[in-house]
C-alpha positions in Angstrom: 124.4 23.9 157.6 124.3 23.5 161.4 125.8 20.0 161.1 129.0 21.4 159.7 129.7 23.7 162.7 132.3 22.5 165.1 130.5 23.1 168.4 133.6 22.1 170.4 135.4 25.2 169.3 132.8 27.2 171.3 133.6 25.5 174.6 135.1 27.9 177.1 134.5 28.8 180.8 133.7 32.5 180.1 130.1 33.0 179.1 130.8 36.4 177.5 133.5 34.8 175.2 131.1 32.0 174.3 128.3 34.5 173.5 130.6 36.6 171.3 131.8 33.5 169.3 128.3 32.2 169.0 126.9 35.6 167.8 129.7 36.0 165.3 129.0 32.5 163.8 125.3 33.2 163.8 125.8 36.4 162.0 128.0 34.7 159.4 125.4 32.0 158.8 122.6 34.6 158.6 124.6 36.7 156.0 125.3 33.6 153.9 121.6 32.7 153.7 120.3 36.2 152.8 118.4 36.5 149.6 118.9 39.7 147.8 116.0 41.3 146.1 115.3 44.5 144.4 112.7 46.8 145.7 110.0 47.5 143.2 108.2 50.8 142.9 104.7 50.7 144.0 102.2 50.7 141.1 100.0 53.2 142.9 102.6 55.3 144.5 101.5 58.6 145.9 102.1 61.8 143.9 104.5 64.3 145.4 103.0 67.1 143.4 100.0 68.5 145.2 98.6 70.4 142.2 97.9 67.1 140.4 94.3 66.1 141.0 92.2 63.2 139.8 91.2 64.8 136.5 94.8 65.4 135.6 95.7 61.8 136.5 92.9 60.6 134.3 94.1 62.8 131.4 97.7 61.4 131.9 96.4 57.9 131.6 94.3 58.8 128.6 97.4 60.4 126.9 99.5 57.3 127.6 96.8 55.1 126.1 96.6 57.4 123.0 100.4 57.2 122.7 100.4 53.4 122.9 97.6 53.2 120.3 99.4 55.5 118.0 102.7 53.5 118.3 100.8 50.2 117.7 99.1 51.5 114.6 102.4 52.0 112.8 102.4 55.7 113.3 99.0 56.6 111.9 98.7 60.4 111.3 95.1 60.6 112.6 96.1 59.0 115.9 99.3 61.2 116.0 97.2 64.3 115.8 94.8 63.1 118.5 97.7 62.2 120.8 99.5 65.5 120.3 96.4 67.5 120.9 95.7 65.6 124.1 99.4 65.9 125.2 99.3 69.7 124.6 96.0 70.1 126.4 97.4 68.1 129.3 100.6 70.2 129.5 98.6 73.4 129.5 96.4 72.2 132.3 99.4 71.0 134.3 101.1 74.3 134.0 97.9 76.1 134.9 97.3 73.9 137.9 100.8 74.4 139.1 100.6 78.1 138.7 97.3 78.4 140.5 98.6 76.2 143.4 101.6 78.4 144.0 99.6 81.6 143.5 97.1 80.4 146.1 99.9 79.4 148.5 101.5 82.9 148.2 98.2 84.6 148.7 97.5 82.6 151.8 101.0 83.2 153.1 100.7 86.9 152.5 97.3 87.0 154.2 98.2 85.1 157.3 102.0 85.0 157.4 103.2 88.5 157.0 
């Protein structure tokens, strides 16, 4: 790629003009060589919901595993019932954890803030 550049075109007496031309050409070459890639989400990304603890994460993984097994088993009714019970239990615990988190935050704010 560097062999194809006409370096004689850069000749001039002013250093600033030479620098501008060189920088422009370098930028063009750099942009032509860039490899575009997509950013992947981290597998273990942090959770932005502070009320979700380790137990809830474990239940989420267990629920997902039950769902996969249910789908693989050609929609077995026994596995469906187990999956739905676990899903409902998880949803109740998530709602409860979220409620308790905000309730505690309000109580702390009322105690110390106002």
